[in-house]
N, C-alpha and C positions, 0 to 999 in steps of 0.2 A: 656734225653741226649743220643746220639747214639755214640758208640765207635766201629770203624771197624779196624780189624787187619788182616794181610794176612794168618796167620796159626792158627789152633786150639790151639796149645800149647801157643802161645802168647796171644790169646784171653782169655784162661782159666787162665793164669797167671795174666792178668790185672784184671779179675773178682775176683780172690783170693785176690789180693792186695787191691782192692776196698772194699771187705767185711771186711778186717782187719781195714782199715781206717774209714769205716762208722759205725763200731760196736757201737750200742747204740744211733745212731742219728736218727733212724726211717726212713732211706732211703734204698731202696732195689734195687738189680740188678738181671739180668738174663743173663746167657751166652748162646748165640745161635750159635752153631757150628755144622758143619756136622760130621757124624760119631757117634754121640750120639743121643739117642731117641728124636725125634722131638715132640712127644706128651707131654713129661714132660716139654719141653720148652714152648709149647703152653699154658699149664695149668698155668705156672708161669706168662706168659704175661697177661693172662686173670685176674689174681689176681690183677695186677697193679704193675708196677715197675717204678722207677725214671731213672734207667740207663739200657740201652740195649747194651750188649757187644758181639761182634761176628765176624764171617767171612762173606765175601760178598755173597757167594753162598747160605748159609743157610738163611741169612737175606732176600735175594731176594725171596727165596722160601716162607718164612713166609709172606712177603708183598703180593705175588701173591695169597696166600691162604686167604688173607684179615684178617689175625690174627694180623699183625703188621701194625699199622696206624701211619705214620710219619708226618701227616699234622700239628700236634701241636708241633712237635719237633723243637726247636729253637737253639740247639747246637749239632754240629756233629764233631767228631774227627776221622781223618784217620791216623792211626799209620803205619809207614813204607809204606808210599804211593807209593814210587817207586818200592818196592818189590811186591806190589799188581799188579802194571802194568806189571812187569816182569813175573808174574805168570798167566797173561792173564785175570785179573779181571776187565779190563777197562769197558766193557759193563755193568757189575754188579754195578760198582762204579757209572757210569753215571745214571743208572736206579735208584739206591738208592738216589743219590743226587737230582734227579728229583722229588722224592716223599716227600722230606723234605720241611718245610715251607720256602718261599722265604725270609722272614725276619728271618735271622739266623746268628749265628756265626759259621764259619767253620775253623777248625784248621787242618793243615797238618803237620805231624811230620815225619822226616826221617833223618838218619845219612848222606845221600847224596841227592842232589837235581838234578835230571836228567832233560833232556830237555822235556821228556814226562810229568813229574810232573809240570813243569812250564807251559806247554800247558794246562794241566788240571786246574791249578790255574787261568789262563787267561779266561778259559771257564766258571768257576763256582764261582770265587771269585770277589768281588767288592773292588777295591783299596786295594789289599792285602799288608801286611807288611811282609817282609822277615827278619827273625832273624837268624843269623848264630852264633852258639856258637864256633865252630871250623871248619876249612875248609881244606880239602886235607891233613890232617896230621894223623899220627898214635900216639897212646898214648905214652907219654914220659916214663911211668913206665913199658913199655913192652920191654924186651930185645929180639931183632929179629935177627935170623941167618938162614943160609941155610945149608942143608946137601946134599952133592953130592954123588950119587951112580951110579954104572955102569950097574946094572941089577936088576931084581925083587928079586933075592935071597939076594943080598947084601942090597937092600932096606929094606927088612923085618928084616934082621940081625941088621942093624943100628937102626931100630925102636925098636927092642927088647932091645938093649943097652940103649936107651934113657929111656924106660919105667922101666928098672931095676935100674936106677940111683936114688940115694937118693934125695928126694924132688919132684919126679914125683908122687905126691899124688893124683892128680885129673886131668885127661888128656882128652881133647876133640880133636878128630881126624876127619878131614874133608876129604871126598872123593867125586868125581864128580858124579859117577854112583851108582845106587841102588845096582846092583849086586856086585859091588866092595866093598860096605859097608858090605854086607853079607859075602863075601869071606874073608875079613880081620878080621871080627868078629870071624869066624871059626878058622882062623890061630892063633889069639891071645888067644882064649879060649883053644885051644890045648896046647898052651905054659903055661897055668896055670893062666892067668890073669882073673880078674873079669870084664867082658866086657858086655856092652849092645849096641844096635844100634837102630837108628830111621831113617826112610825115608818114602817117600810118599806111598809106597805099604803096609806099616804096618797098622794094624787096629788102629783106634783112641785110644781105651782103652789101647792097648799095648804100643803105643807111650807115652801116659800120664804116664803109670805105669813105663816104663823104665826111663823116664825123672825124675820121682819122686825118683826112686832108686839112680840115679846119684846125685841128689840134696842132698839126705840124706846120701850119702857116703856108700851105700850098694854095689855099684859097683864103681870102681875107674877109669874106662875108658869108654867113650861114643864115638861111631863112628857114624857119621851122614853125610847126604847130607846137602845142604845149608838151608834145612827146619829149622835147629836149629840155623842158623847163625844170624838171625835178632831179636833183641829186648829182647830175653830171658835173664832173670837175674838168672844165675846159680852161686851161691856163691862159692868163694875160688877155682876157676879153676886155677891150677898152670901152665899148659901148653896147648897151642893150637898148633896142628900139622897139617899143610897142606900136607897130604900124596900125594895128587894130587895138582898141581899148580892151583890156582884159575884163572878163565878166565878173570877177570877184576880186576883193582886196587880197585874199590869200594867193590867188593866181599871180597878181601883180608882184607880191613879195617874192614868190618863187622865181618868177621871170628875172627880175632885176638882180636877184642873188647870184646870177651867173657872172656878174662883173664885181669889181671892188673886192676881190678875194685876196687872202693871204697878206692883208695890210696894204694892198695897192689901191690906188684911186680908180674909180670907175664913173661912167656917165650913163644915166638912164633917161631916155627921152620917150614921151608918149604923145602920139599924134591925135589931135581931137578936132 
């Protein structure tokens, strides 16, 4: 079985969860993602595994090296399919789907169903069934509000106030640009907060380590670009803060979905 995810973090999380669920069952997986040593992944593949979980670019690389043979693969899952299209992985997705057995079950998962995803389903799926759990809504257990500011100084001051409030125990802050993530991380670190950040320019190992520190509560604030917005299950996030306004409503839905999970209450704040 093949499971494709848009980011290393999500692919590694899926692999980690799979290993917990499959413990003692005699079925094994390998995570094939960029930024980590490819030779180790090749060795695991040659040993033989039941599940291959990874990102489109690394999977294509392994196929072209003739290490990953998908001709006998009869089940394929594309998680966050629209995000993969947004990130420019369409050619890789088409390439990989073309290498899988024609007799297969294909599953597309996403919190939103874009026109591009529908186009892809028409191209590669036969008589697909669309199942919508929830459409165009944000979670009922997330309190949403906006914070108006007049300038950068006031914006940072108001953020400081929010972070110092009781109950702001685990905060995920989104910014649009990588350099903005770095700059806000420095500002909050100077204020004495335990802060980490992730974005596309960070090394894979550094991103994984920072995410792990946040999950385990060694840092209380994580600042990120939308690389962290999709699919990741980070427990007990109390606040999601859109320090920059998201460009689309779908991005907003994905971002704030990191809080208010598993029946718990969450707070989503957007600075305008």
